[in-house]
N, C-alpha and C positions, 0 to 999 in steps of 0.2 A: 492635186485636180484632178486626177482620176478618181479618187471619190467623189470630190464634188460633182464631178459631171456625174457621176454612177448617182448621186443621190438624186441630184436637178430631175433624172431620169425618171427614176423612181416616184418623186414627188408627183411630176407633172402626168405622168401613167394614171396618175388616181382618179385624176380629171376626164370626166368623161364629157369631151363635147358634142352639140349636137345643133341640126341648122334649125334651133327651137324658136327665134326670134319669124322668120318669116313664116312658121307655122301658124305661130301666135297671131300676127297679122290677118294670115288670111281668115282666121278663124274670127276673128274681132270684125273684120268685114262683113264676114257672114251676119253674124251677130246683128251688126250695125243694119244693114239690109233685111233680118229677118222681124226684127224686134217692133212690137207698136208701145212698149212703153219708154215713157219717155225716160223715166232715171238709169231705165238700163240704156239708155242711147247717150246720155250725159256720160257716164263711166265708161262706157267702149270708146266714145268719142277719145274721153282722159287717154287711156290706156294706147291709142291707135298714136296719138300724141309724144306717149312716153318713148315707143318704139319708133317712131316717123323720125329720118336721117335728114331730113331738109328741112334746114332750121326754118323757112316761111311756112312752108306746106307743114308740119306740126304744130306753128306759131297760130294759125287759123283755125285748126281743128281744137287747141286748148282753147282759142276765144270761141269757137262754136258750141262747145261745152259749157259754157261760163255764160252765154246769150240763152240757152235753152234750159241750166240751171235756174237763173234767177228768173225765168217767163214762168217756169214749174214752181218758182218759190223750195225747192230743193236743195238746204242748207249746205247737207254733206257735200252733192256733185257740185256745190259752188266754192267751196271751197278747196275741192279736188283741183277744180278747173283752175283758181286763182294758183295754185300751187305750182300746176305745169306749165302755166304762162308763164311762171316764176322760173321753174328750171330752163324754159327755153331762153328766156333773158340771161340765165346766166352761164347758161352754155354761148354764147353771145359774145359775155362778156360785158353787157350791158348791163353793170350791178344796181344803176338807181333805180332803173323801171323794175330787175328781179326784186330787189328788197321792198320796195313797194307793194307789189302782190305778193310775195310773202307775209310782208306783216297782214296783211287784209284778208291773207289766209287763216296764218294764225289768230287771230282775233275767232275769228267765226269757229272755227275747231274747240277753243277755249269755251265757247259760251255751247257748242253743244259737246261740250267734254270729251270731243273725240284724242284721247290719248297717243294713240299708234299717230295719226295724222300731225299730230303737235308735236312727236317726235323729228320725223321726216322735214317738217318746216323748219325747225328750230336748226336740224343739221344743213338745215340751206341757209340759214342764218349767220350759221357758223362758218360757212364759205367765203359769205360776203366779206367779215370780219377777214379772213385768212387773207384775201386778195388786197383791202388795205392794210396789208401788216401788223395785225391787231392779233399777235398770236394765243394771248392770255385769254380773249374774249370768244376767240373760238375755240379754243378748245373748252372752255367753260358751257357753250352751249350746244357741242358735242355733247359733252358727259350728260347738259342735261335729257341731249335727245338719246344715250344710251340709255338712260334712266324709263323711259317711255318705250322704248322697242323692244323689251325683255321678250326672247322666245319666237322672235320676228330674225330669223338665218340671214336670209335675203338684204332686210336695211340694216341688221348691226353688221352687215360685212363691209356696206356701201360709207357708213359711219365708221367703221375702225380706220377703210384705207385715206376716207379723209381726215382722220388720226395721223395716218402715218405720214402723208404729205405737208400736216403742218408744223410736225416733229422733225422733219427731212429739212424742212426749209429753216428750222432753227440752229442745224447740223448736231443734233440730239439723238446719234445713229443708233444707239440701243433701243432706245423709247420708240424710235418709226422702224425698227426692225420687230418688235417686241406686235406694234397697231398691225404693220402688214401682215405678220405672219397669223396672228386673229384673223384678219379681214379673207387671207387664204382659207383658212378651217370651216369661216360660215359660212364664204361661197360652197364649198365643197360640200355642208350640211345642207344647202338650200337648193332645191332644185333646176331652181334659176341661172345659169350663167352668164346672162349675160351682166355687162358690164365687171368681172371677174379679170378683163386686162389692168383693173386698177391697182389691184394688189399685185399683181403679176408685173407689172410697168413698175409700180415702186419698190420690191422685191428687187428687178434689176438696176435700178439706178443704187439704192444701198449696195449692193453686191460691186456693183462699177466701183465704188466710193472706197468701200476696201480691197479692191485691186483682183477681184476676182472678176477678170472679163469674160471670159468663156463660161461664166457658172450667170453671167448679166446678160450674157448675149441668147444665152438658150431660154431665159428669161421672156426677152423681149421677143424672138420668135416666138416663144408658145402664145405670148399676148396677141403676136398679127393674126398667131391662125385660131386664137379665139375670137377676134371683132373681126374677120373674114366670114364664120361659120356665123355668128350671128348678129352678123352685117350691121357692125355698129361702126358707123361715120367718126363720130369721134373720138372714139375708144382707138382705131388702127391710125387717126392723125397723130394721136400721143405718143403711139409706139414705135410709130414710125418715124418720129421725129426725137426720140431717146435712142431708136439701133441709129439712127444716124449722127447723132452726136458721141455716140460711143467710135464709131466707123472715122471720124472729122478727129476725135483724139488719139488715134493709131494711126492717123495720116492714109486714111486709106481712102481715097479721094473721090476715087468715083461709084466704089460702096455708097459712101455717105451721100452725095450728090444723088443719085439714086432715088434715097430711104429720104434725102430732104424735098423733093420734088414729090414722092408721096405725101410727104408731111402736109403738105402747102395745099394739094390737090386736095386732101380731104376738108381739110381748116377750112379750105373758100366754099367746098361744098357744104357747109354745115354751118358757115358765118361766123366760127371761132375764133375769135380777134385775137386772142394770149395765141394761139395756137399759129395764126398766122405770122404774128407779129414773132415768134421765137423762131418758126420755119425760115419767113423772110431775112432775119438777119442769121442766122447759120448759112445760108446761101449764099448768100452775099459777103460771107466770110470764104467761102471754099472758092468763088468768082475772083474775089479779088486779089488782083497783079497777074491774072491770066486773060482774065476779060472783063476790064472796068467798064465798059457800059450795061453787060450783065448785073457784075455787082451794085453796080448805079440804081437797076431798075428793082432789084429786090430789096435791098435799104431803102427804098421808096416804100414799097409796098410794106414792110418794117414798120417805118416811120409812124404811117399811117393808119393802122390797127394800131401802135402804140397810143398816136395823139387823142384818139378815137376811143379809148379805156381811159385813161388816165388826164384826160382834158379839167382842169382847175375848177370848172363848172360842178362838172360832175363828181368830183372830190368833195367840194364843199356839200352838194346835196346829199351826198352819203352819211359824212359825219352825223349829220344835222338830222337825216333821218332814224339813225345807230344813238344819237341823244337822247332824240326821243321815244327811241322804243325802250332805251334803259330808263326815263322816268314812268312810262306807261306799268314798265315790270315791278318798277319798284312801290308804284302806287297799289299797284293790285297785290303783291306782297305785302303791303301793312294794311289792305284790306280784308286779308285772308286773317293775317294776324288778331288784327281786332276780333273778325266774326268768331275765327278759333277762342278768345277769350270770353267770350259774349255764350258762346256754344257751351261752355265748359262751366261758366258760373251759372246759365240755364238747368245745367245738368246736376251743379248742387241742391240749385232751391228745388226742381222738383224732388232728388232725393229726399230733403228735409221733408217737402211736402209729403210726399209716400210714407216716410217716416212716423210724422206725428198726425199722419192716418191710421196706419198698423198699430200705432202706439193707443191713439184711443176706441179702434176695435180691438183692442186684448185687453184694456184697463175695464172696458163693459165685459167682455167674456169672465174675464179673473176676478172680477170684482165681486165678492159675500155679498155684498147687503145691497148694493144698486139693483132697482128691476129696471133694465131695457127695453123700451118699446121695440117691436123689430123693425117699423119702418124709418127708426133712427139708424139699427143695420143698416139697413136697404139701400140711406141718404148714403154715411159712410163707404159703402161697399160700391156703389157707384162712382162716386166722387174719387174714392181709392182706384177705381178700372180705368179714370180717365187719367189720372197721375201717371200711374205706370204707362199707360197708352205712350203719353206724350214724354216721360224717360227712356223710355225704351225709342220711342222715333229720335230723341235728340240722338240714342249714344247711335245709333249704326245709319242715321243718315249720311254719315260725308260715305261711306261702303256703299250704300243704296243710291246715293247719287250719282258716282263711278260706274256701278254696274250697268245703270237705269238711262245714264247718259242724261239724268236732268229730265226724263220725259215724263207730263205730268201723270199721261195715262197711265204708264208702268210704275210710277210712285205710288199711284191710289192703288193699283192691283196690290204693291207689296204691303200698302197696308191695312189692304180689308184683309189679305192673308193674315198679316198680323195677329190683326184684329180678330178674325176666324178662329188664333189658337187661344189668345188671354180672354176672352167670352166666356167660353164652354169653362175654363178654371177657372174665370170668377164665380160661376155660376155652380160648380160644385162647391168652392171655400165658403161662396154666401150661405149656401144648404147649410154647410156643414153649421157655417158658426151659428145659423138661426135653431138648429138643432142642440145646440148645445148650451143656446142662450136661453132655449126654452126649458130645456134640461133643470136650467140654473137658475132662473125664474122660478119654477114650480118647488124645489127646496128651499129656494127664499119664503115662497109664502106659505109653504106647508110647516117650515120655520115659524112663521109669523102667527098663520094661526094654532102653532100648541101652544108656544108663548103665550097667545092670547087667551085660548082655554084654559093654561095653565094659570095666569093670573086672575079669570073668570072662576075658578074653580076655587082659588083662596079666599075669595071676598066671602063666597059663597059660605064658606066653613066660620068666615069670622064671624058673619052676621047669627 
């Protein structure tokens, strides 16, 4: 046990916690009032909403960003605003609304090829599946998010913590521990420590299940310190709830009551229905048998929040939306498969055409008896250049589209740069072929002339 406590102290001492979020918020507020750029205002409002700890105010900020983004036709800002509205709804356990906004955001991000944005939204959809108890699809979406967020330590840390939650819910403790540890490591690689409590709370829950109570308590307390330092209302609600459950399981009633009340306070402040339900339920158990009036009061709070989350109408709506999204993704996958097949065929056709043109030019060049007009060389040279350009374009198009996010202007610029490299090479090659062809034509003409002279000389001798 002493070794475990020492290990916990050593690990947690590596986490440098500072009051980053209040500083971020102050900087964002100054930027909001100091900028005249509408696109900057949109993204600033989105970031302010992300750090805002009041559900309604955070939602208002995200909706203001969305309205402005649509007004100025700023697609990336619109997608980010929709994503943040979805985040607010997810935190408030309004899963149908959250899913609706996530899907709207995802479609725009797919259209502008915002891979990082797609990854974050897919992670959100994975959380919707988690709350519906569909662990297979939840992990599927989170793995998709992982593949799109390569190199983004903070976002990967968040995804890994969510994957830890999924495996913990399935009682797959080894897998849960693996991803919570990965989350903790990636949070430490990131400069941002906001939401680090996700990894700390997860590790605490696992240690508690493995019987390491002191180690679990250490993680929960560190999560609370992180939540306070970063003004993380949602995180504090979760951390207080977990530590309250720990004390309740060890019959430390006063401590459990204190932390459960703190959990409910922060959950209600953020309108986090899931934690309101769990905190109310725990408080009802604590008061049961000692103060039945209070027990009933908190039970009603818990049931009211639970009914708001899991009523039948909402459940059916979510299932329909998830089914439609699966259908849409299948259609996209099928379309991409067909486009890949068509592109593969076009590359083959272009290669065949280039090969035929190259063969004709080489035949003209190497032929010992055919005199070719230079105009034919120019014609086939230009044709070969066009085919070569098309071949290279087909070959690099997927990578080019990913780099430029399919921006017409950037793609045109890239193709112009490609042409600026190929055209000089073409001119040099054409010049070399012309020189070789001219020399070859001259040799053929000289050979024909000698032959003609020899034939005429032979006739004169006969006469």
